[in-house]
Structure formats: structure tokens, C-alpha cells
MILOVO-732443 format. One record per residue (C-alpha): residue number from 1; residue in one letter; y, x, z. Coordinates in Angstrom, 1 decimal, decimal comma. Example, Ala and Ser with C-alpha at 12.3 -4.5 7.8 and 13.67 -1.06 7.14 Angstrom:
<nodes>
<node k="1" r="A" yy="-4,5" xx="12,3" zz="7,8"/>
<node k="2" r="S" yy="-1,1" xx="13,7" zz="7,1"/>
</nodes>
This chain:
<nodes>
<node k="1" r="M" yy="70,3" xx="76,0" zz="102,1"/>
<node k="2" r="A" yy="72,9" xx="73,7" zz="104,3"/>
<node k="3" r="A" yy="73,3" xx="71,4" zz="101,0"/>
<node k="4" r="D" yy="69,6" xx="70,4" zz="101,5"/>
<node k="5" r="Y" yy="70,2" xx="69,5" zz="104,8"/>
<node k="6" r="A" yy="73,5" xx="67,5" zz="103,5"/>
<node k="7" r="Y" yy="71,4" xx="65,3" zz="101,3"/>
<node k="8" r="V" yy="68,9" xx="64,3" zz="104,1"/>
<node k="9" r="G" yy="72,0" xx="63,8" zz="106,2"/>
<node k="10" r="F" yy="73,6" xx="61,7" zz="103,1"/>
<node k="11" r="F" yy="70,6" xx="59,6" zz="102,8"/>
<node k="12" r="L" yy="70,0" xx="59,1" zz="106,2"/>
<node k="13" r="V" yy="73,7" xx="58,0" zz="106,7"/>
<node k="14" r="V" yy="73,5" xx="55,6" zz="104,0"/>
<node k="15" r="G" yy="69,6" xx="54,1" zz="105,2"/>
<node k="16" r="V" yy="71,4" xx="53,1" zz="108,3"/>
<node k="17" r="L" yy="74,5" xx="51,7" zz="107,0"/>
<node k="18" r="F" yy="72,1" xx="49,5" zz="104,9"/>
<node k="19" r="V" yy="70,2" xx="48,1" zz="107,4"/>
<node k="20" r="I" yy="73,0" xx="47,7" zz="109,7"/>
<node k="21" r="L" yy="74,8" xx="45,7" zz="106,8"/>
<node k="22" r="N" yy="72,0" xx="43,4" zz="105,9"/>
<node k="23" r="I" yy="71,1" xx="42,7" zz="109,3"/>
<node k="24" r="E" yy="74,1" xx="42,3" zz="111,0"/>
<node k="25" r="V" yy="76,7" xx="41,3" zz="108,3"/>
<node k="26" r="L" yy="75,2" xx="39,7" zz="105,9"/>
<node k="27" r="S" yy="72,9" xx="37,7" zz="107,9"/>
<node k="28" r="R" yy="76,0" xx="36,4" zz="110,0"/>
<node k="29" r="I" yy="77,7" xx="35,6" zz="106,6"/>
<node k="30" r="I" yy="74,1" xx="33,9" zz="104,8"/>
<node k="31" r="R" yy="73,0" xx="31,9" zz="107,8"/>
<node k="32" r="P" yy="73,4" xx="28,3" zz="108,8"/>
<node k="33" r="H" yy="74,4" xx="28,0" zz="112,2"/>
<node k="34" r="N" yy="74,9" xx="24,8" zz="114,0"/>
<node k="35" r="P" yy="73,2" xx="24,6" zz="117,2"/>
<node k="36" r="N" yy="72,4" xx="21,7" zz="119,1"/>
<node k="37" r="P" yy="70,5" xx="20,8" zz="122,2"/>
<node k="38" r="Q" yy="67,4" xx="19,5" zz="120,0"/>
<node k="39" r="K" yy="67,3" xx="23,1" zz="118,1"/>
<node k="40" r="L" yy="67,5" xx="25,0" zz="121,5"/>
<node k="41" r="T" yy="64,3" xx="23,9" zz="123,2"/>
<node k="42" r="T" yy="61,2" xx="25,1" zz="123,2"/>
<node k="43" r="Y" yy="59,0" xx="23,8" zz="120,6"/>
<node k="44" r="E" yy="55,2" xx="23,9" zz="120,9"/>
<node k="45" r="C" yy="53,5" xx="22,3" zz="118,5"/>
<node k="46" r="G" yy="55,8" xx="19,1" zz="118,2"/>
<node k="47" r="E" yy="55,0" xx="18,0" zz="121,8"/>
<node k="48" r="E" yy="57,5" xx="18,0" zz="124,6"/>
<node k="49" r="P" yy="56,7" xx="20,9" zz="127,1"/>
<node k="50" r="I" yy="55,3" xx="19,8" zz="130,7"/>
<node k="51" r="G" yy="55,5" xx="22,1" zz="133,2"/>
<node k="52" r="I" yy="56,8" xx="25,6" zz="133,6"/>
<node k="53" r="G" yy="55,9" xx="28,4" zz="131,0"/>
<node k="54" r="W" yy="54,9" xx="31,3" zz="133,5"/>
<node k="55" r="I" yy="51,6" xx="30,3" zz="134,4"/>
<node k="56" r="R" yy="49,2" xx="32,9" zz="135,9"/>
<node k="57" r="F" yy="46,2" xx="33,7" zz="133,8"/>
<node k="58" r="H" yy="42,9" xx="34,5" zz="135,3"/>
<node k="59" r="V" yy="42,5" xx="38,7" zz="134,8"/>
<node k="60" r="R" yy="39,4" xx="38,0" zz="132,8"/>
<node k="61" r="Y" yy="41,4" xx="37,4" zz="129,8"/>
<node k="62" r="Y" yy="42,7" xx="40,5" zz="129,7"/>
<node k="63" r="L" yy="39,5" xx="42,2" zz="130,4"/>
<node k="64" r="Y" yy="38,5" xx="40,6" zz="127,4"/>
<node k="65" r="A" yy="41,4" xx="41,6" zz="125,4"/>
<node k="66" r="L" yy="40,9" xx="45,4" zz="126,7"/>
<node k="67" r="V" yy="37,2" xx="45,5" zz="125,4"/>
<node k="68" r="Y" yy="38,0" xx="43,9" zz="122,0"/>
<node k="69" r="I" yy="40,7" xx="46,6" zz="121,8"/>
<node k="70" r="V" yy="37,9" xx="49,1" zz="122,5"/>
<node k="71" r="F" yy="35,2" xx="48,1" zz="120,0"/>
<node k="72" r="A" yy="38,4" xx="47,2" zz="117,2"/>
<node k="73" r="V" yy="39,4" xx="51,0" zz="117,8"/>
<node k="74" r="E" yy="35,7" xx="52,1" zz="117,4"/>
<node k="75" r="T" yy="35,5" xx="50,2" zz="114,2"/>
<node k="76" r="V" yy="38,3" xx="52,1" zz="113,1"/>
<node k="77" r="F" yy="36,9" xx="55,4" zz="113,4"/>
<node k="78" r="L" yy="33,6" xx="54,5" zz="112,1"/>
<node k="79" r="F" yy="34,8" xx="52,9" zz="108,8"/>
<node k="80" r="P" yy="36,2" xx="56,4" zz="107,5"/>
<node k="81" r="W" yy="33,3" xx="58,5" zz="108,9"/>
<node k="82" r="A" yy="30,8" xx="56,3" zz="107,3"/>
<node k="83" r="I" yy="32,2" xx="57,0" zz="104,0"/>
<node k="84" r="V" yy="32,0" xx="60,5" zz="104,0"/>
<node k="85" r="F" yy="29,3" xx="60,9" zz="106,0"/>
<node k="86" r="R" yy="27,0" xx="62,5" zz="103,3"/>
<node k="87" r="E" yy="29,4" xx="65,4" zz="103,2"/>
<node k="88" r="L" yy="29,9" xx="65,9" zz="106,9"/>
<node k="89" r="G" yy="26,6" xx="67,1" zz="108,0"/>
<node k="90" r="M" yy="24,5" xx="67,4" zz="110,9"/>
<node k="91" r="F" yy="27,7" xx="68,2" zz="113,4"/>
<node k="92" r="A" yy="29,5" xx="65,2" zz="112,6"/>
<node k="93" r="F" yy="26,4" xx="62,9" zz="112,9"/>
<node k="94" r="L" yy="26,1" xx="64,5" zz="116,6"/>
<node k="95" r="E" yy="30,0" xx="64,3" zz="117,1"/>
<node k="96" r="M" yy="29,8" xx="60,3" zz="116,1"/>
<node k="97" r="M" yy="26,4" xx="59,7" zz="118,3"/>
<node k="98" r="V" yy="28,5" xx="61,5" zz="121,3"/>
<node k="99" r="F" yy="31,7" xx="58,6" zz="120,8"/>
<node k="100" r="I" yy="29,1" xx="55,5" zz="120,5"/>
<node k="101" r="G" yy="27,3" xx="56,7" zz="123,6"/>
<node k="102" r="I" yy="30,5" xx="56,8" zz="125,6"/>
<node k="103" r="L" yy="31,6" xx="53,6" zz="124,2"/>
<node k="104" r="L" yy="28,1" xx="52,2" zz="125,1"/>
<node k="105" r="V" yy="28,4" xx="53,8" zz="128,2"/>
<node k="106" r="G" yy="31,7" xx="51,8" zz="128,9"/>
<node k="107" r="L" yy="30,2" xx="48,9" zz="127,4"/>
<node k="108" r="A" yy="27,5" xx="48,9" zz="129,9"/>
<node k="109" r="Y" yy="29,7" xx="49,8" zz="132,9"/>
<node k="110" r="A" yy="31,5" xx="46,2" zz="131,9"/>
<node k="111" r="W" yy="28,4" xx="44,2" zz="131,3"/>
<node k="112" r="K" yy="27,5" xx="45,5" zz="134,5"/>
<node k="113" r="K" yy="30,5" xx="44,8" zz="136,5"/>
<node k="114" r="G" yy="30,4" xx="40,8" zz="135,0"/>
<node k="115" r="A" yy="33,5" xx="41,5" zz="132,5"/>
<node k="116" r="L" yy="31,9" xx="40,0" zz="130,0"/>
<node k="117" r="E" yy="31,0" xx="36,5" zz="131,9"/>
<node k="118" r="W" yy="33,0" xx="33,7" zz="130,8"/>
<node k="119" r="A" yy="34,1" xx="31,4" zz="133,2"/>
</nodes>
């Protein structure tokens, strides 16, 4: 019984050492390391950066991102359900309709609050 845990422990230690060896030691040996001021500047498509990088964005951009994430998650749940739809029966169909209904209520709320208006 203890031998089984020893195998797992051995492979865990070997795995951690392999990662540390590759990331820390070999990368320091193999990579070129000749920093200069040109390399240490911020790169923005070949253009020199103007001003500071920390500007305020309107909260509306974050709302768009959140609404997108909600519908992306919905899609992730809908694809597997659609594949096995016929085998699941009426109960699973009703459950998915409740799920879609909750998402539609959220969409209607965001629409009513003006979160989907651009500009």
C-alpha cells in the first residue's frame, strides 16, 4: 500500500524537478541575454508610446465584456445538450428552457438599463 504512494511521490518529485530544471536552469543557459535601452522600451506596433499607459476606460466596455461572457457560457452549455437532446427527454428540455429563460431575463435587464448602447 505504501509503495503505491511512493510511486506517486517519486513521479511528483521528478515532475517538479523537470519543470524547475527546464524553466530556470536551461532557459538561463540557452536564451540570449543582451539587454539594451531599445529592447527595454514598450512596444506598440512599432510606434513610440505617447503619454501614460494607465488611462481610464468607460465602464460600458466592461459591461460588454460581461454580457459576452454570459452568452459564451450559454453556448458552452448548449452544444453538449443539443448533441444528446433526443436521449435526455422532456425534463432536460424544460431545464434548458429555464436556463435560457434566466439568460433572456438578464439580457432584457441589460438592454433596459442601456448597457448595450454603444457611445
